[in-house]
N, CA and C atoms as a LAMMPS dump frame, in Angstrom:
ITEM: TIMESTEP
0
ITEM: NUMBER OF ATOMS
501
ITEM: BOX BOUNDS ff ff ff
-5.0000000000000000e+02 5.0000000000000000e+02
-5.0000000000000000e+02 5.0000000000000000e+02
-5.0000000000000000e+02 5.0000000000000000e+02
ITEM: ATOMS id mol type element x y z
1 1 1 N 3.937 -7.063 6.208
2 1 2 C 2.765 -6.289 6.109
3 1 3 C 1.39 -6.365 6.836
4 2 1 N 0.974 -5.969 7.705
5 2 2 C -0.169 -6.071 8.548
6 2 3 C -1.247 -5.198 7.561
7 3 1 N -2.647 -5.623 7.251
8 3 2 C -3.423 -4.344 6.684
9 3 3 C -4.91 -4.732 7.515
10 4 1 N -5.074 -3.537 8.059
11 4 2 C -6.593 -3.148 8.722
12 4 3 C -7.24 -2.331 8.364
13 5 1 N -8.39 -1.969 8.802
14 5 2 C -9.085 -1.093 8.646
15 5 3 C -9.968 -0.62 10.109
16 6 1 N -10.368 0.884 9.621
17 6 2 C -11.439 1.378 10.579
18 6 3 C -12.43 0.471 11.139
19 7 1 N -13.192 0.492 12.1
20 7 2 C -14.057 -0.21 12.917
21 7 3 C -14.766 -0.609 11.928
22 8 1 N -15.684 0.027 11.565
23 8 2 C -16.673 -0.156 10.43
24 8 3 C -16.764 -0.058 9.303
25 9 1 N -15.844 -0.856 8.565
26 9 2 C -15.584 -0.524 6.959
27 9 3 C -16.242 -0.633 5.76
28 10 1 N -16.631 -0.151 4.938
29 10 2 C -17.252 -0.036 3.706
30 10 3 C -16.878 -1.421 2.684
31 11 1 N -17.897 -2.149 1.979
32 11 2 C -17.131 -3.039 1.03
33 11 3 C -16.377 -2.372 0.174
34 12 1 N -16.365 -1.194 -0.376
35 12 2 C -15.077 -0.738 -1.27
36 12 3 C -13.752 -0.398 -0.544
37 13 1 N -14.235 -0.302 1.209
38 13 2 C -12.723 -0.678 1.552
39 13 3 C -12.204 -2.075 1.992
40 14 1 N -12.815 -2.754 2.154
41 14 2 C -12.667 -4.339 2.846
42 14 3 C -12.123 -4.949 1.369
43 15 1 N -12.599 -4.358 0.049
44 15 2 C -12.21 -4.316 -1.656
45 15 3 C -10.923 -4.119 -1.81
46 16 1 N -10.641 -3.21 -1.565
47 16 2 C -9.118 -1.888 -1.183
48 16 3 C -8.271 -3.111 -0.637
49 17 1 N -8.655 -3.095 0.438
50 17 2 C -7.77 -3.774 1.363
51 17 3 C -7.204 -5.199 0.664
52 18 1 N -7.927 -6.428 0.385
53 18 2 C -7.774 -7.451 -0.059
54 18 3 C -7.258 -7.396 -1.548
55 19 1 N -7.314 -6.613 -2.372
56 19 2 C -5.951 -6.034 -3.573
57 19 3 C -4.852 -5.722 -2.967
58 20 1 N -4.87 -5.318 -1.886
59 20 2 C -3.602 -4.653 -1.511
60 20 3 C -2.572 -6.109 -1.07
61 21 1 N -3.429 -6.781 -0.305
62 21 2 C -3.377 -8.237 -0.034
63 21 3 C -2.412 -9.002 -0.732
64 22 1 N -3.529 -9.061 -1.97
65 22 2 C -2.722 -10.076 -3.096
66 22 3 C -1.77 -9.517 -4.183
67 23 1 N -1.282 -7.865 -4.031
68 23 2 C -0.136 -7.191 -4.552
69 23 3 C 0.634 -7.231 -3.771
70 24 1 N 0.911 -7.369 -2.291
71 24 2 C 1.94 -7.27 -1.525
72 24 3 C 2.351 -8.093 -0.602
73 25 1 N 3.157 -8.679 -0.124
74 25 2 C 3.499 -9.312 1.349
75 25 3 C 3.104 -9.482 1.932
76 26 1 N 1.363 -9.265 2.181
77 26 2 C 0.545 -8.48 3.09
78 26 3 C -0.802 -9.692 3.665
79 27 1 N -0.982 -9.198 4.731
80 27 2 C -1.664 -10.324 5.452
81 27 3 C -3.192 -9.072 5.908
82 28 1 N -4.376 -9.392 5.881
83 28 2 C -5.184 -8.447 6.045
84 28 3 C -5.977 -9.027 7.288
85 29 1 N -6.183 -8.134 8.217
86 29 2 C -7.021 -8.605 9.582
87 29 3 C -8.238 -7.873 9.52
88 30 1 N -9.556 -8.352 9.736
89 30 2 C -10.397 -7.581 9.932
90 30 3 C -10.74 -7.336 11.556
91 31 1 N -10.751 -6.017 11.551
92 31 2 C -10.218 -4.871 12.951
93 31 3 C -11.544 -5.409 13.983
94 32 1 N -12.74 -5.385 13.797
95 32 2 C -13.478 -5.829 14.378
96 32 3 C -13.842 -4.771 15.823
97 33 1 N -13.702 -5.388 16.916
98 33 2 C -13.556 -4.094 17.802
99 33 3 C -12.355 -4.291 18.771
100 34 1 N -11.272 -4.998 17.84
101 34 2 C -10.055 -4.505 18.407
102 34 3 C -9.126 -2.871 18.373
103 35 1 N -8.726 -3.046 19.485
104 35 2 C -8.112 -1.263 19.527
105 35 3 C -6.546 -1.527 18.443
106 36 1 N -5.789 -0.217 18.654
107 36 2 C -4.837 -0.54 17.771
108 36 3 C -3.955 -0.789 18.556
109 37 1 N -3.833 -1.291 19.846
110 37 2 C -3.042 -1.839 20.716
111 37 3 C -3.189 -2.973 20.531
112 38 1 N -4.097 -3.766 20.169
113 38 2 C -4.584 -5.442 19.57
114 38 3 C -4.256 -5.769 18.411
115 39 1 N -4.283 -4.451 17.615
116 39 2 C -3.771 -4.815 16.144
117 39 3 C -1.893 -4.934 16.094
118 40 1 N -1.605 -4.296 17.187
119 40 2 C -0.253 -4.217 17.137
120 40 3 C 0.436 -5.475 17.64
121 41 1 N -0.057 -5.944 18.779
122 41 2 C 0.175 -7.718 19.165
123 41 3 C -0.255 -8.435 18.257
124 42 1 N -1.075 -8.243 17.612
125 42 2 C -1.424 -9.245 16.472
126 42 3 C -0.397 -8.959 15.659
127 43 1 N 0.233 -8.071 14.673
128 43 2 C 1.327 -7.941 13.934
129 43 3 C 2.863 -8.803 14.491
130 44 1 N 2.864 -8.072 15.952
131 44 2 C 3.658 -8.965 16.488
132 44 3 C 3.78 -10.416 16.942
133 45 1 N 2.775 -11.157 16.45
134 45 2 C 2.317 -12.58 16.641
135 45 3 C 2.662 -13.045 15.302
136 46 1 N 1.768 -12.318 14.367
137 46 2 C 2.362 -12.597 13.123
138 46 3 C 3.696 -12.651 12.672
139 47 1 N 4.235 -11.464 13.083
140 47 2 C 5.974 -11.419 13.016
141 47 3 C 6.004 -10.327 11.614
142 48 1 N 5.368 -9.344 11.87
143 48 2 C 4.797 -8.342 11.215
144 48 3 C 5.829 -7.288 11.63
145 49 1 N 6.42 -6.427 10.977
146 49 2 C 6.879 -5.249 11.746
147 49 3 C 6.063 -3.599 11.376
148 50 1 N 4.974 -3.989 10.199
149 50 2 C 4.597 -2.81 9.483
150 50 3 C 3.066 -3.19 9.911
151 51 1 N 2.354 -2.124 10.135
152 51 2 C 0.88 -2.036 10.444
153 51 3 C 0.302 -0.939 9.067
154 52 1 N -0.6 -1.403 8.724
155 52 2 C -1.321 -0.186 7.668
156 52 3 C -2.527 -0.336 7.58
157 53 1 N -3.27 0.698 8.288
158 53 2 C -4.408 1.264 8.874
159 53 3 C -5.009 1.93 7.934
160 54 1 N -6.183 1.525 7.059
161 54 2 C -6.812 2.439 5.939
162 54 3 C -8.097 2.908 6.767
163 55 1 N -8.352 4.244 6.14
164 55 2 C -9.343 4.937 6.869
165 55 3 C -10.05 5.188 5.289
166 56 1 N -11.466 5.776 5.938
167 56 2 C -12.472 6.134 4.556
168 56 3 C -12.71 7.283 4.632
169 57 1 N -13.562 7.794 3.876
170 57 2 C -15.033 9.131 3.611
171 57 3 C -15.112 8.36 2.47
172 58 1 N -16.485 8.571 3.264
173 58 2 C -17.921 8.338 2.789
174 58 3 C -17.846 7.388 1.764
175 59 1 N -17.407 6.072 2.568
176 59 2 C -17.251 5.002 2.386
177 59 3 C -16.019 4.182 1.064
178 60 1 N -15.366 5.648 1.136
179 60 2 C -14.433 4.782 0.104
180 60 3 C -12.873 5.002 0.3
181 61 1 N -12.123 4.425 0.293
182 61 2 C -10.523 4.252 0.849
183 61 3 C -10.055 5.697 0.656
184 62 1 N -9.713 6.673 1.661
185 62 2 C -9.397 8.426 1.462
186 62 3 C -7.716 8.353 1.911
187 63 1 N -6.775 7.187 3.055
188 63 2 C -6.137 7.377 3.834
189 63 3 C -5.534 5.971 4.103
190 64 1 N -4.114 5.755 3.92
191 64 2 C -3.764 4.964 5.589
192 64 3 C -2.42 5.846 5.666
193 65 1 N -2.654 5.02 7.142
194 65 2 C -1.174 5.191 8.021
195 65 3 C -0.776 3.998 8.531
196 66 1 N 0.734 4.094 8.255
197 66 2 C 1.691 3.111 8.113
198 66 3 C 2.464 3.507 9.425
199 67 1 N 2.636 2.052 10.062
200 67 2 C 2.754 2.087 11.56
201 67 3 C 4.087 1.253 11.798
202 68 1 N 5.486 1.278 11.839
203 68 2 C 6.327 0.637 12.096
204 68 3 C 6.849 0.411 13.255
205 69 1 N 6.94 -1.074 13.743
206 69 2 C 7.184 -1.673 15.083
207 69 3 C 5.917 -0.917 16.194
208 70 1 N 5.195 -0.375 15.904
209 70 2 C 4.002 0.812 16.709
210 70 3 C 3.701 2.318 16.46
211 71 1 N 5.033 2.41 16.759
212 71 2 C 4.99 4.023 16.201
213 71 3 C 4.883 4.272 14.49
214 72 1 N 3.996 5.544 14.535
215 72 2 C 3.367 6.081 13.063
216 72 3 C 4.916 6.617 12.372
217 73 1 N 4.934 5.972 11.235
218 73 2 C 5.962 6.348 10.344
219 73 3 C 5.409 7.196 9.268
220 74 1 N 4.437 6.938 8.694
221 74 2 C 3.789 8.43 7.481
222 74 3 C 2.35 8.114 7.245
223 75 1 N 1.679 8.711 7.127
224 75 2 C 0.427 9.323 6.57
225 75 3 C -0.136 9.298 5.212
226 76 1 N -0.746 8.693 4.253
227 76 2 C -0.851 8.961 2.811
228 76 3 C -1.943 9.275 2.714
229 77 1 N -2.294 10.13 2.04
230 77 2 C -3.467 10.969 1.407
231 77 3 C -4.159 10.22 -0.052
232 78 1 N -4.787 9.678 -0.121
233 78 2 C -5.176 8.821 -1.063
234 78 3 C -6.331 8.794 -2.432
235 79 1 N -6.186 8.201 -3.602
236 79 2 C -8.057 8.052 -3.939
237 79 3 C -7.652 6.749 -5.018
238 80 1 N -8.261 5.805 -5.062
239 80 2 C -8.392 5.003 -5.396
240 80 3 C -9.601 4.466 -6.581
241 81 1 N -8.586 4.181 -7.863
242 81 2 C -9.076 3.39 -9.076
243 81 3 C -9.675 2.583 -8.894
244 82 1 N -10.84 1.716 -8.693
245 82 2 C -10.964 0.61 -8.655
246 82 3 C -11.399 -0.212 -10.159
247 83 1 N -11.396 0.548 -11.193
248 83 2 C -11.97 0.237 -12.777
249 83 3 C -10.797 -1.284 -13.571
250 84 1 N -9.524 -1.676 -12.733
251 84 2 C -8.729 -2.292 -13.49
252 84 3 C -9.15 -3.794 -12.631
253 85 1 N -8.719 -4.821 -13.761
254 85 2 C -9.202 -6.455 -13.57
255 85 3 C -8.319 -6.431 -12.138
256 86 1 N -9.172 -7.577 -11.495
257 86 2 C -8.02 -8.491 -10.123
258 86 3 C -7.056 -9.102 -10.773
259 87 1 N -6.006 -9.32 -11.035
260 87 2 C -5.619 -10.361 -11.492
261 87 3 C -4.33 -10.572 -9.825
262 88 1 N -3.739 -11.543 -10.399
263 88 2 C -2.817 -11.849 -8.983
264 88 3 C -1.454 -11.903 -9.553
265 89 1 N -1.039 -11.606 -8.224
266 89 2 C 0.496 -11.63 -8.373
267 89 3 C 1.507 -12.407 -7.572
268 90 1 N 2.622 -12.805 -7.466
269 90 2 C 3.608 -14.056 -7.272
270 90 3 C 4.265 -12.999 -6.177
271 91 1 N 3.582 -12.871 -4.743
272 91 2 C 4.183 -12.2 -3.901
273 91 3 C 5.781 -12.452 -3.109
274 92 1 N 6.088 -13.807 -3.737
275 92 2 C 7.4 -13.877 -4.121
276 92 3 C 8.362 -13.265 -4.815
277 93 1 N 7.754 -13.179 -5.75
278 93 2 C 8.53 -12.085 -6.853
279 93 3 C 7.903 -11.109 -7.291
280 94 1 N 7.738 -10.257 -6.302
281 94 2 C 7.574 -8.582 -6.352
282 94 3 C 8.829 -7.691 -5.846
283 95 1 N 9.229 -6.82 -6.923
284 95 2 C 9.905 -6.239 -7.233
285 95 3 C 8.991 -4.784 -6.664
286 96 1 N 9.9 -3.302 -6.34
287 96 2 C 9.264 -2.251 -6.444
288 96 3 C 10.178 -1.261 -7.455
289 97 1 N 9.436 -0.571 -8.345
290 97 2 C 10.554 0.419 -8.982
291 97 3 C 9.867 2.188 -8.681
292 98 1 N 9.974 2.959 -8.498
293 98 2 C 9.914 4.688 -7.87
294 98 3 C 10.407 5.139 -8.635
295 99 1 N 9.673 6.051 -9.897
296 99 2 C 10.258 7.28 -10.57
297 99 3 C 10.096 8.179 -10.335
298 100 1 N 9.299 8.566 -8.952
299 100 2 C 9.514 9.794 -8.704
300 100 3 C 10.657 10.427 -7.272
301 101 1 N 10.932 11.362 -7.626
302 101 2 C 12.558 11.508 -6.892
303 101 3 C 12.251 11.801 -5.458
304 102 1 N 10.872 12.385 -5.077
305 102 2 C 10.461 12.682 -3.432
306 102 3 C 10.4 11.579 -3.086
307 103 1 N 9.678 10.155 -3.634
308 103 2 C 9.754 9.348 -2.823
309 103 3 C 10.662 7.97 -2.941
310 104 1 N 11.547 8.458 -3.665
311 104 2 C 12.975 7.436 -3.981
312 104 3 C 13.132 6.699 -2.944
313 105 1 N 13.216 7.332 -1.497
314 105 2 C 14.106 6.917 -0.509
315 105 3 C 12.93 6.332 0.214
316 106 1 N 11.281 6.928 0.312
317 106 2 C 10.641 6.35 1.369
318 106 3 C 9.943 5.332 1.175
319 107 1 N 9.576 4.895 -0.577
320 107 2 C 9.097 4.113 -1.089
321 107 3 C 9.082 2.543 -0.6
322 108 1 N 10.915 2.289 -0.035
323 108 2 C 10.954 0.969 0.377
324 108 3 C 10.622 0.78 1.824
325 109 1 N 10.61 1.792 2.269
326 109 2 C 10.194 1.593 3.891
327 109 3 C 8.555 1.881 3.982
328 110 1 N 8.016 2.327 2.728
329 110 2 C 6.358 2.511 2.895
330 110 3 C 6.041 0.796 2.737
331 111 1 N 6.423 0.495 1.35
332 111 2 C 6.395 -1.19 0.923
333 111 3 C 7.719 -1.84 1.134
334 112 1 N 6.952 -3.176 1.886
335 112 2 C 7.937 -3.67 2.453
336 112 3 C 8.806 -4.566 1.182
337 113 1 N 9.163 -4.501 0.185
338 113 2 C 9.593 -5.36 -1.038
339 113 3 C 10.852 -4.406 -1.738
340 114 1 N 11.375 -5.797 -2.255
341 114 2 C 12.873 -5.129 -2.972
342 114 3 C 12.557 -3.975 -3.573
343 115 1 N 14.074 -3.705 -4.584
344 115 2 C 13.964 -2.691 -5.142
345 115 3 C 14.132 -3.923 -6.859
346 116 1 N 13.679 -2.793 -7.7
347 116 2 C 13.819 -3.805 -9.263
348 116 3 C 15.268 -3.682 -9.813
349 117 1 N 15.611 -5.077 -10.264
350 117 2 C 17.338 -4.978 -10.722
351 117 3 C 17.116 -4.836 -11.871
352 118 1 N 17.553 -3.545 -12.421
353 118 2 C 17.271 -3.106 -14.047
354 118 3 C 18.305 -3.918 -14.747
355 119 1 N 19.303 -4.649 -14.242
356 119 2 C 20.48 -5.547 -14.684
357 119 3 C 19.542 -7.143 -15.122
358 120 1 N 18.947 -7.073 -14.784
359 120 2 C 17.544 -8.572 -14.63
360 120 3 C 16.569 -8.311 -15.566
361 121 1 N 16.441 -9.327 -16.46
362 121 2 C 14.943 -9.28 -17.274
363 121 3 C 13.752 -8.812 -16.374
364 122 1 N 12.681 -8.381 -16.885
365 122 2 C 11.385 -8.095 -16.262
366 122 3 C 10.452 -9.341 -16.202
367 123 1 N 10.982 -10.383 -15.239
368 123 2 C 9.746 -12.034 -15.297
369 123 3 C 9.087 -11.738 -14.043
370 124 1 N 9.261 -10.324 -13.459
371 124 2 C 9.037 -10.352 -11.831
372 124 3 C 7.714 -9.364 -12.121
373 125 1 N 6.734 -9.615 -10.92
374 125 2 C 6.078 -8.435 -10.956
375 125 3 C 6.225 -7.61 -10.266
376 126 1 N 5.715 -6.487 -10.639
377 126 2 C 6.335 -4.958 -10.346
378 126 3 C 5.147 -4.158 -9.679
379 127 1 N 5.65 -3.216 -8.676
380 127 2 C 5.119 -2.282 -7.832
381 127 3 C 5.637 -1.124 -8.582
382 128 1 N 5.086 0.056 -9.353
383 128 2 C 5.598 1.228 -10.102
384 128 3 C 4.807 2.033 -9.305
385 129 1 N 5.614 2.996 -8.679
386 129 2 C 5.176 4.647 -8.555
387 129 3 C 6.037 5.387 -9.337
388 130 1 N 4.814 6.241 -10.074
389 130 2 C 5.535 7.434 -11.069
390 130 3 C 4.508 8.44 -10.88
391 131 1 N 4.846 9.537 -11.574
392 131 2 C 4.03 10.644 -11.985
393 131 3 C 2.485 9.935 -13.07
394 132 1 N 1.466 10.323 -12.303
395 132 2 C 0.406 9.869 -13.435
396 132 3 C 0.33 10.97 -14.701
397 133 1 N -0.068 10.263 -15.816
398 133 2 C -0.158 11.114 -17.212
399 133 3 C -1.543 12.354 -16.63
400 134 1 N -2.362 12.159 -16.28
401 134 2 C -3.599 13.212 -16.21
402 134 3 C -3.169 14.301 -15.34
403 135 1 N -2.757 13.861 -13.878
404 135 2 C -2.547 14.588 -12.862
405 135 3 C -1.051 14.833 -12.496
406 136 1 N -0.612 15.631 -11.99
407 136 2 C 0.968 16.105 -11.673
408 136 3 C 1.057 15.412 -10.037
409 137 1 N 0.663 14.282 -9.81
410 137 2 C 0.526 13.9 -8.913
411 137 3 C 1.003 11.934 -8.755
412 138 1 N 1.507 11.811 -7.846
413 138 2 C 2.235 10.065 -7.782
414 138 3 C 1.061 8.915 -7.625
415 139 1 N 1.468 8.524 -9.282
416 139 2 C 0.369 6.919 -8.773
417 139 3 C 1.197 5.853 -8.4
418 140 1 N 0.549 5.03 -8.003
419 140 2 C 1.069 3.202 -7.758
420 140 3 C 0.247 2.684 -8.207
421 141 1 N 1.047 2.019 -9.151
422 141 2 C 0.232 0.765 -9.958
423 141 3 C 1.1 -0.783 -10.202
424 142 1 N 0.204 -1.578 -9.979
425 142 2 C 0.749 -2.717 -9.819
426 142 3 C 0.737 -4.19 -11.32
427 143 1 N 1.762 -4.474 -11.605
428 143 2 C 1.927 -4.793 -12.468
429 143 3 C 1.984 -6.447 -12.327
430 144 1 N 1.475 -7.347 -13.106
431 144 2 C 1.827 -8.857 -12.985
432 144 3 C 3.162 -9.033 -13.665
433 145 1 N 3.631 -10.266 -13.969
434 145 2 C 4.668 -10.735 -14.399
435 145 3 C 4.827 -10.352 -16.34
436 146 1 N 4.113 -10.625 -17.103
437 146 2 C 3.439 -10.855 -18.076
438 146 3 C 3.177 -8.659 -18.351
439 147 1 N 3.313 -8.363 -17.534
440 147 2 C 3.16 -6.831 -18.051
441 147 3 C 1.807 -5.679 -17.584
442 148 1 N 0.617 -6.92 -17.662
443 148 2 C -0.879 -7.119 -17.271
444 148 3 C -1.015 -5.877 -16.126
445 149 1 N -1.597 -4.552 -15.882
446 149 2 C -1.894 -4.005 -14.974
447 149 3 C -3.03 -4.718 -13.937
448 150 1 N -2.597 -4.751 -12.62
449 150 2 C -4.016 -5.415 -11.741
450 150 3 C -4.287 -4.202 -10.638
451 151 1 N -5.482 -4.331 -10.519
452 151 2 C -5.744 -3.425 -9.334
453 151 3 C -5.378 -3.691 -8.496
454 152 1 N -5.39 -2.662 -7.207
455 152 2 C -6.117 -1.56 -7.77
456 152 3 C -4.931 -0.107 -8.054
457 153 1 N -5.338 1.083 -8.674
458 153 2 C -4.319 2.236 -8.897
459 153 3 C -4.667 3.079 -7.837
460 154 1 N -3.826 3.344 -7.557
461 154 2 C -3.543 4.622 -6.065
462 154 3 C -3.183 5.596 -6.557
463 155 1 N -3.819 6.917 -6.515
464 155 2 C -3.518 7.92 -6.745
465 155 3 C -3.212 8.734 -4.955
466 156 1 N -1.659 9.121 -4.968
467 156 2 C -1.278 9.591 -3.531
468 156 3 C -1.533 11.101 -3.567
469 157 1 N -1.959 11.998 -2.903
470 157 2 C -2.725 12.946 -3.114
471 157 3 C -2.151 13.844 -2.265
472 158 1 N -1.162 13.393 -1.336
473 158 2 C -0.022 13.765 -0.248
474 158 3 C 0.108 12.958 0.922
475 159 1 N 1.316 13.312 1.621
476 159 2 C 1.649 12.679 2.698
477 159 3 C 2.695 12.981 3.413
478 160 1 N 2.566 12.568 4.951
479 160 2 C 3.652 13.555 5.787
480 160 3 C 3.615 12.197 6.593
481 161 1 N 5.219 12.497 7.149
482 161 2 C 6.013 11.858 7.847
483 161 3 C 5.845 11.681 9.397
484 162 1 N 5.415 11.05 10.474
485 162 2 C 5.329 11.59 11.508
486 162 3 C 6.096 13.029 12.132
487 163 1 N 6.263 13.357 12.773
488 163 2 C 6.735 14.522 13.079
489 163 3 C 6.831 15.755 12.511
490 164 1 N 6.355 14.993 10.787
491 164 2 C 7.061 16.648 10.208
492 164 3 C 5.387 17.6 9.781
493 165 1 N 6.02 18.884 9.22
494 165 2 C 4.987 19.71 9.074
495 165 3 C 4.495 19.395 7.845
496 166 1 N 3.417 20.015 7.239
497 166 2 C 2.979 19.398 6.015
498 166 3 C 3.563 19.081 4.473
499 167 1 N 3.417 17.975 4.218
500 167 2 C 4.142 17.793 2.707
501 167 3 C 3.25 17.594 1.204
């Protein structure tokens, strides 16, 4: 996955993108004056089939549009909690666990990482999507192989598949 931002991102948005890069098998590219077409060409050059464009509101990340082979796949509305320590994850040993029924089939398409094998012991880094305790919305959390939470914590406020009505 290639991650980029709007043209003039805030420091918080750049920090969020670097956090995603550390946690996922992704690469961040500073967009600068690149058009979306140029971003897609850069992704193709880097052999990445997904592009995530992070948008912001009032200096904070508030959405991600994910494109697959240049076509919009899904738009995510989100809020981000930066309070967690910044740990590192081994991108080669990362797996996905989704505990939210509505996102079970979408999650592997959004995050290009393999699903967790529940039969193997958990010596792997995890991206867990579950319902948050405080709010009844999905929460995306990143954990290293020792079970320590690493930032960022993402609250999914909503999502819309390309071509769908409101979800």
